[in-house]
N, C-alpha and C positions, 0 to 999 in steps of 0.2 A: 503677103511677102514681109512687110514691115513688123507684122506681129511676130512672125516666126524669127526674125532677127533679133527682137527685144526678148524673146524667150530664151534664145541662144546666149545673149548676153548676160542675161540674170542667172541662168544656170551656171556660166562661168565665175559669175560674182559669189555665188554660193559655194562653189568648190573652192574658191581661194580664202573664204571665210571658216570653212569646216575645220582645218587643222588649228586655227586660232581659237575657235569656240571649244574644241574638245579638250584643249591643253589649259584653257583658262578656269576660273573658279566663279567667273561671273557670267551672266547672260542666261540665254535660253538654251536648254539641253537638248529638247525635242521640239521641231517645228514642222508647219505643213506648208506646202504651196499653195497659194490662193490666187488671186487677180494680181497679175504682174504690175508694178514690180514689189508688192507687199508679201511678208510671210506672217503667219499665225503661230504664237508659242503655245504647245500642250503641255510643256513640263520645263520648269526652271532648273537650273542646277541646284544642288543641296546647298541650302543656306541663303538662297535668293528668293526675293519676292517678286511678284509679277508687276511690272510697271505699265506695259501696254500690251494689250492681247495680240495686236497685229502691227506691223510695222515694215520698214524696209531694210533694217538691220536686226538681224536676230541677237547680237551681243547687247543691243540697247532696250531689249524688251524685258529684261529682268536685271535686278540690282541686289548686291548682297545686303544683308541685315545690318543695321547699326551696331555699335558697341553694346554689350549687355542686353542684346536681344537675340532671338533665333526662331526659325521656322522649320517645320518638318512637313508642311504641306507645299508640294512643288508648283501649285498654281494659285497659292495665297496671295493676295495683295497687301498683306501687312505681317510683321513679325510680332513675336511675343516677347514679353520683358522676361529676362532670366530670373529664375527662382533663387531666393536667397535662404540658406539653411538657418534654421532657428537655433535658440540657444542650447536646446536638447540635441542638436544634430551636429554633424561635422561634414566637411565636403570630401566626397569620394571621388568625383570627377567634375571639374570646372565646367562652367557653360561656354559654347562656342556658338557660331552662327547656325549650324545645323542639329544641335542637340542642346537640351536643357541641363541645368545642374543636376547632378546626382548627389544626394545626401544619405548619410547614414545615421543611425542613433547612438547616443553615447551609452556606455555602460549603465545597466539597469534599466534601459528602455528598449523598446521594440518598434519596428515600422508599423504604422497603423493601417496601411493600405499597400497595394502592389507598387505605388508609385513612390512610396514613403514620403509623402507629402506632409507628414505629421508623425509624432512618436507617442506611444502609450507606455505606462508603467509596466515592466515585466513582471507578470503574476508567477509566484512560487507554487510549490505543491501545496495542495489544500485550498487553492484561490482558483478563481476565473476571471477573465477580463469582462467589463461591463462597457456601456456605451459612453461613459464619461471619461474614458481613456485611464481609468484606474481598475482596482481589483475589489472583488468581493469574494468572502470566505464562502466555501462550499456549505450549503443548507445540510440540515440534519437528513440523514438518509442518502446523501451523495458523497463522493470522493473523488479526488484527483491527485494522482501520483506521478504526474509529469509537470514540467515548466510550462507555463503560459498555454494552458489547454483548457477546455471546458470540463466541468464537474460532471461526473457519471454517476448514476443510481448504484446503490448496493445491489448485491444479488439476492434474489428472493428466497432460494433454496440452494442446498449443495447437491452436487451430482450423486446418483446413487451408489450407495455403499460408502459415502463419506459423512462426516459429522461436522457440525459447526464447533470450532474451539476458541475463535476469538471473535469478538464484535467489531464490526467495522467503524472507521472514524473519518474525518476529513481527508486523511492522508492515504488510507487504504481501505479495501473491500472486506467483507466478511471472509475469515479465513477458514477453509474447509481442509479437514485431514481424513485420509484413508485409515481406518482403525477397525481391524477384523474382530478384535476382542470385545468392543463395545457396540452394542446395539445402537444404529443411527437413530439420531432424534432431532426433532424439529426445533428444540429449545437451544437457544444460545447460551453458551457457557461463558459466564464473566471471567476477566482475567484479574487474579489477585494481585493487587499493586504491590503487596509486601508480604513474604512468606514469615508468618509470626505463628509460634507454638502456642496451642490451646491448651492452657494449664488445667481447665477442668476435668477433662477425661483422665488426665495424669493423677490428679487428686483422687477422684473416685476410685480408680484403679488401686492406688496405694492404700486407701482406706479399707477396701475389700480384703486386701492381702493381710493387713494388719490384724482384722478381725478373724480372718480364718487362721491365722497363728495363735491368736488367743484362744480359740475354741479347741486347737489341738492340744494346747497346754493344759487347759482346763480338763480336758478328757483324760489326759495322762495322770494328772495329780488325782482325779478320782479314782482311777483304777488302782493306783498306788495304795491310796488310803483303804480302799476295800480289801486288797490283798492283805495289808497289815492287820485289819480288823479280822480277817478270817484266821490267820495264823494265831492270833492272840487267843481266840475262842477255843481253837483245837488243843492248845496247852493247858487249859484249865483242869483241876482235880475232879470236879462234880459235874460232867456233862450230863444234860438231859435232852429229852426229846426235842424241845423248842430251840435248844442251842445247836442240836444237830441239823435242825430244819434251816435255821438261818445260816449255818456253815454252808449247807448245799446251795442255798440261794446266791451267797456270796461267791462260792466257787463258779456257778454258772455265770454270774456277772463278770468275774475275773477272766473266763474264757471268751466272754464276748468282746471285752476291752482288750483282748491280746492284739499285738501288733507284730507278732511272729510270723515267719514263713510258713507255708502248709507243712513242711517236714516239721517245724517246730510245733506247730498246732497238734500234730498227731502225738508227739511226746507228751504235750500237756494233757491229752486224753488219757494217756497211759497212766500218768502220774494221779489223774482223777480217779481212775479204776482202782488204783492201789490205796487211795485215801478212804474209798468206800468200803473196801476190804477191812481196811484198819477199823473204820467205823462199826462195820458189822461185828468184828470181834468185841469191840467195847460194848456193844448192845447186849451180847451174849454173855 
């Protein structure tokens, strides 16, 4: 009978303490009934550390963390010291009894881990982060076209039907292009740094053109001289057989050197026939 009364009194005491403990920021948040009149705490309120596991009053089983300290463990018996942001960081959220300081990194730096407990140098394109919180340039055969990411290897070949037009570097991959007019090749075409005119082919072409002009002029002069010589030979007062033979040869050479159109060539043939008739008359 006495035990039953004690239990009833204890239950009434707990009922009177519940509104107070739920509205307060201190003490035990969840407790269990054990041997009367004690209770045991299974979870402290946020920001409170455990003082005693079991006791008569739940609000005395846990106590808040001291200034500049915090705890996230509801049954821890100690609090942790608040984190101080470094020179490379700034405070995003100050510390309180239930959470640590939240830091961010200044411009040019990035968080080194999920908790942002330290900062690393922000790596640009063509670089990658290392284990020393700094950056390394992409090695030959790799590239990085993003901010603060790891370098990737160049592609080994182009897709079918495409050709390599630009060799990769630390900032970009090999560049492939679809070209239906050019047969795909595995060779990498180097990119010219400066479009400069090559004067050697121009000089050779100019020399050949000039030589061709000189040949044409020489041929024309030779033909004109041959024609003049033939005319002089035909006008002599005492032609003989050898003179006529030379005249025929010169006439033939003159016809070969002619630069007239086909119609004009036929006219020249008629003139040659007339000349031959005249020569026949002279021979008779």
